[in-house]
N, C-alpha and C positions, 0 to 999 in steps of 0.2 A: 404609679396609679395618678391619673391627672388632677389637677385641683386648680381651683380658680378664686383670684381675691374679690372683694367685694366691688373695688374699681373696675375690674375685667367684666364681671357679670352686670355690673350697671351698663358698661359700653355695649355688650354684647345683645342684651335683651331691651336696651333702651327704657332703663327702669332706673329710676333716683336711689343714690346711696342711701339718702334718708329713707326712703320707702324699705329698702331691704333691712336696714337697721330696725325699724318699726316692727318688720316682720318677725325679726329675731327677738325683738323686746316682747312680743306678745305671743312668743312660742310657736308661733306660725310656720318659720322656715328659720331653723338655726343650723350656720355652718358646720359641717361634722368634724373638722379639723381645726385645731389650734397650736399655734407654733411656740416654741419655747419664750419668744417674745411678745407672747399675746395676738401676734396678726391670727385673723380667722380666715379659714379657706372652706370653699364650698367644693364638694364631691359632684361627681356625674348623677348620682343619685339624688342630690339636692337640687340640680338643674331640672331634673325632671318632675321633681315637687313643685318648683317654681312654674314652670309650664302648666302644670295642673292647676296652680292657682290662679296665673293670668286666664286660663280659659273660663274657669269658672266665675272669675270676676266679671268676664266678658258676658256672662249670662245673667250678670245682675244679682248674683249673689252676694250677700254682706260676708265679711269675713269672718264673723264667728261661726255661720253656717259653713263656710267653707273648711274652718278649722275641725268642724264636727265631721264632716264627710270625707275627708282630704285621704284618710288610711282606708278608707271603706270602699272607696273606688278604685280601679286600675287606670291606667294612662290610656289604655284603649277605650274604655268606657266614657271616660269623659273626652276623648276625641270623637266618639259617636254622637254623644249629647251636643259638641259642638257642630259637628255636621249637620245634625238635626235642626239646631238654631240657626245655621247659615242657609240651610234650604228654606227655611220659614222666612228669613230674611230677603233670599232671592226673590221667592215668590211675592211678597211685599212690594220690593223695588220694581219688579216685572209689571206688577198691577199698577203701580204709579207712572212706570214709563208708558204703559197703555193708555191710561187716563189723561196723561199729559199729551200724547201724541193726538188724541180723540179731540181734546179742546184747540189744538193748533189745526187741526182739519176743520173742526166747526166755523173757526173763524176765517180759515180759506173759503169756506163754502157760503158762510154766511155774511161775512164781512164784520160783523161785531158777534158779541157774547152776551146773552143774558144772565143773572144770577140763577136763573131757575134751571137753566143748561147746565151751568158749572156746578151747582149742587147736586144734580142728577148723575153727573158722570161721576164726580168723586165718591159720591155715595154707593152708586151701585156696586154691587160684589161681583167678582166675575161670575159666578154662578147666575145672578140676575142677568148680566148681559147675554147669556147664552140660553135662557129659558125658551125663548121662542124654538129652539131646536127640538123642544118635547113634541111638536106637531107633527114630525117626521120620524118613519121608521129607523133603526138602528144604522141600518148601511147607508142610509141617506144622511143621516147626521154625520156620519164619519167622512164620505164626501163633502157635503156643504162646508163642514167646518174647515177644510183645506181649500176649497173654492171661491167662498163668497166673500165679496169685499166687505171691509171691516174698518171702521173709522181710527182703529187703534194700530191700524198698520199703514204703509206708505206705498204698497206696490203699486205698480202700474195699473193694473185693473180698478182698484180703489180709487184711485186718482182720475181717471176715467168716467167711472160713474158720477164722481162730484162734480165733474166739469158738465155733463149731460144734466144734472141739477141746476147748477148756476144758470146753464141757458135756458130750462123750462123757466126758473125764476124771472128770468130777464125778460123772456117772451111774456108772461103773465103781468109783469111790471109795465110793459110797453104795449100792453093789450094787442099782442100778436096772437091770433088765432092758432088752435093745434091744426086746422085744417090748411096751413098756409107750407110756404116751401121750407121754412125753418123748423116747423113741426115735422114736416117729412124728413128732413135729415136728423133730426132728434131722434125720431122713431125708429129709422133704419139703422143708425149708429147704437140705438139700445137693443134692438133686435140683433145684430151682430155681436154685441158684448154678450147679450142672454145666450146665445147661442154657444159661445166660446165657454163661458161659465158654466151652464149646465150640461155641456157636451152633448148638445142636440137634443136633449132629454124634454121635450115639449111639455109632457105631462107635470114633471117637476116643475119646470118654469110656471105652469098655470097654480099649481099647488102652494108655490111660493108666493106667486102674485095676489092671491086671495088672501094669504096669512099677510102680505106686507099692508093690506088695507085693513088690519085689524088696529084698534088703539095701541099706542107704542107703550103704554103702562101694561098691558097685557102681553105684549111680544117681548119687549125688551129692545126690539130694532130702534135704530135712529129714528126719531119724529119726522115724518113727511106731512105737508099739509093736504087737505082735503083737495086745495085748488090744484096743486102738483099732482097728485095722484090722478084729477078728473083729467088735466091736461093731456097726462101721458096715455091714459084710456084713449082719449080721443084722438090723439096724433097716431097713435098704434093702430086703430079702428080706420084713420084716413089712408094709412099705407096699405093695409089688407084689401081695402075696398077696389 
């Protein structure tokens, strides 16, 4: 039967000898074997108990609570609880990554950030950021979630839409009319992108565009100024004339 000294366990699990002795002192984890010379040894079962303690500690349980439940939960049960905890952590991490990516893309799009935008992105939950989907049918929602550009993504389509928005804002800043060569090029590129994004479904394009014009706080979509929306509508109409 395999046995391990306190020093060996300390090295294997990167846990201090002092901590292991403290666990022994408070009867949380006591080595099962004691040699004639008084040296203590841990068994394989002891090591499984230690693993259970380490996992439960990672769930922020106090040692006194761990001692109360340690014998009542199997190693599998504790592993499952740890798995669920890690899933929550992963979800939170993915949300943080998404929020950070959104802020980076906002800086790329606008050149700077207001605290209002930072606060909105940080505070919005994933459910809030998707609430605009409620305006669509279930099958449409599935498709839109896959294909629509999102500030939390760095895919090529999103970057192309962002580039068009920057061009529109540049035109507005420099008093370039929508009914100009630049406006024509923007509208043509936007039409091409929309056709690819919505797979030629003009009805869905129109439906989404009407929703796009609603207040951002109502839809959860990235806010676009009325000036930009008007410019896009006018240059689109110019192309279609």
